[in-house]
ROGU-413386 format. One record per atom (N, C-alpha, C, O): x, y, z. Coordinates in steps of 0.2 Angstrom, whole numbers, plus 2048, in hexadecimal, padded with zeros to 3 digits. Layout:
<recs>
XYZ/...
</recs>
This chain:
<recs>
749E00119/74EDFD11F/754E0111F/756E02125/757E0311A/75DE0711B/75CE0E11E/760E10122/756E1111C/754E1711F/754E16127/756E1B12B/751E11129/750E10130/757E0F134/758E12139/75BE0B131/762E0A134/766E11134/769E12139/765E1512E/768E1B12E/766E20134/76AE23137/75FE20135/75CE2413A/75FE22141/760E26145/75FE1C142/761E19148/768E1B14A/76AE1D14F/76CE1A145/773E1B145/775E23147/778E2514B/771E27143/772E2E144/76FE3014B/772E3514E/76AE2D14D/767E2F154/76CE2D159/76DE3015E/76FE27158/774E2515D/77AE2915D/77DE2B163/77CE2C158/782E31158/780E3715B/784E3A15F/77AE3915B/778E3F15E/778E3E166/779E4316A/776E38168/775E3716F/77CE36172/77DE37178/781E3516E/788E34170/78CE3A170/792E3A171/789E4016E/78DE4616D/790E48173/78DE48179/797E4A173/79BE4B179/799E5217C/79AE52182/796E56179/794E5D17C/78CE5E17A/78AE5C175/789E6217F/782E6317E/781E6A17A/785E6F17B/77DE69175/77BE6F171/774E71173/76FE6F170/773E75179/76DE7717C/76EE7E17E/773E80181/768E8217E/769E89180/76AE8A187/76DE90189/769E8518B/76AE86192/771E84194/773E8419A/775E81190/77CE7E191/781E8218D/781E82187/786E85191/78BE8818E/790E8318A/78FE7D18B/794E86186/799E82182/79EE7E186/7A0E8018C/7A0E78184/7A5E74187/7A3E7018D/7A7E6D191/79CE6F18E/79AE6A193/797E64190/792E6418C/799E5E193/796E58190/78FE57192/78DE5A197/78CE5318E/785E51190/784E4E197/780E5019B/788E4A199/788E4619F/789E4C1A5/785E4B1AA/78EE501A4/78FE551A9/789E5A1A9/787E5C1AF/787E5C1A4/781E611A3/77BE5E1A7/778E611AB/779E581A6/773E551A9/774E541B0/770E561B4/77AE521B3/77CE521BA/77BE591BD/778E591C3/77EE5E1BA/77EE641BD/777E671BD/775E6B1C2/774E671B7/76DE691B7/768E661BC/764E6A1BF/769E601BD/765E5C1C2/766E5F1C9/762E601CD/76DE601CB/76FE631D2/76CE6A1D2/769E6C1D7/76DE6E1CD/76BE751CD/764E761CE/761E7A1D1/760E721CA/759E721CB/757E711D2/752E751D4/75AE6D1D6/758E6C1DD/75BE711E1/757E741E5/761E731E0/764E781E5/761E7F1E4/761E831E9/760E811DE/75DE871DC/755E881DD/752E8D1DC/752E821DE/74BE811DE/748E851D8/744E891D8/74BE831D2/749E861CC/748E811C6/74CE7C1C6/743E821C2/743E7D1BC/749E7D1B8/74CE821B6/74BE771B5/751E761B1/751E7B1AB/756E7D1A9/74BE7C1A8/74AE801A2/74CE871A4/74EE8B19F/74CE891AA/74EE901AC/755E911AE/758E961B0/759E8B1AE/760E8B1B0/765E8B1AB/764E871A6/76AE8F1AB/76FE901A6/776E8D1A9/777E901AF/779E891A6/780E871A9/785E881A4/785E8819E/78BE8A1A7/791E8B1A3/797E891A7/797E891AD/79CE881A3/7A3E861A6/7A6E8C1A9/7A7E911A6/7A8E8B1AF/7ABE911B3/7B3E901B3/7B7E941B1/7B5E8A1B4/7BCE881B4/7BDE801B3/7B7E7D1B2/7C3E7E1B2/7C3E761B2/7C0E731B8/7C2E751BD/7BBE6E1B6/7B8E6B1BC/7B3E6F1C0/7B1E6D1C5/7B1E751BD/7ACE791C0/7A7E7B1BB/7A9E7E1B6/7A1E7B1BD/79BE7D1B9/797E821BD/795E801C3/795E881BB/790E8C1BE/789E8B1BC/788E8A1B6/785E8C1C0/77DE8C1BE/77AE921C0/77BE941C6/776E951BC/772E9B1BE/76BE9A1BC/769E981B6/767E9C1C0/75FE9B1BF/75BE9E1C5/75DE9D1CB/755EA01C3/751EA31C8/754EA81CD/753EA81D3/758EAD1CA/75CEB21CE/760EAF1D3/762EB21D8/763EA91D2/768EA61D6/76EEA31D2/76DEA21CC/773EA21D5/779E9F1D2/77DE9A1D7/77DE9B1DD/780E951D4/784E901D8/789E8E1D3/788E8D1CD/78FE8C1D6/794E891D3/795E821D5/795E801DB/796E7D1D1/797E761D2/79EE741D0/7A1E761CB/7A1E701D4/7A8E6D1D3/7A7E661D2/7A4E621D6/7ABE631CD/7ABE5C1CC/7B0E581D1/7B5E5A1D2/7ADE531D4/7B1E4F1D9/7B0E481D7/7ACE461D3/7B4E431DA/7B3E3C1D8/7ACE3A1D9/7AAE351D6/7A8E3D1DE/7A2E3A1E0/79CE3E1DC/796E3D1DD/79EE431D7/799E471D3/79AE4E1D4/79FE501D7/795E521D2/795E591D2/792E5C1D9/78DE5A1DB/796E601DC/794E621E3/795E6A1E3/799E6D1DF/791E6D1E7/791E741E7/798E771EA/79BE741EE/79BE7C1E7/7A1E7F1E9/79FE861EC/7A0E8B1E9/79DE861F2/79BE8C1F6/794E8B1F7/792E861FB/78FE8F1F5/788E8E1F6/784E921F1/787E951EC/77EE921F1/779E951ED/77AE9D1EF/779E9F1F4/77AEA11EA/77BEA81EB/775EAC1E6/774EAA1E1/772EB11E9/76DEB41E5/771EB91E0/776EBC1E2/76FEB91DA/772EBC1D5/774EC31D6/779EC51D3/770EC71DA/772ECE1DB/778ECF1E0/77AED51E1/77AECA1E3/77FECA1E8/786EC91E5/78BECA1E9/
</recs>
């Protein structure tokens, strides 16, 4: 019984981690923001999320790169929106 409680407690701590430890997510990005930006980028870049890398660009800005394209998102009161548009990586 104690083992079950310990496992559940440790699992809950991992779910509440403030930052994501994932190869597709750069340092300093919270789980909530990473999920929101990856979801938007997957649609905007027409690219599977496993192929998208996101990183912090500036305060309240996250860049997403994938499928030879890139886009920057800015945090607004209504969520993450594009700051410009999608650009082909070679440009």
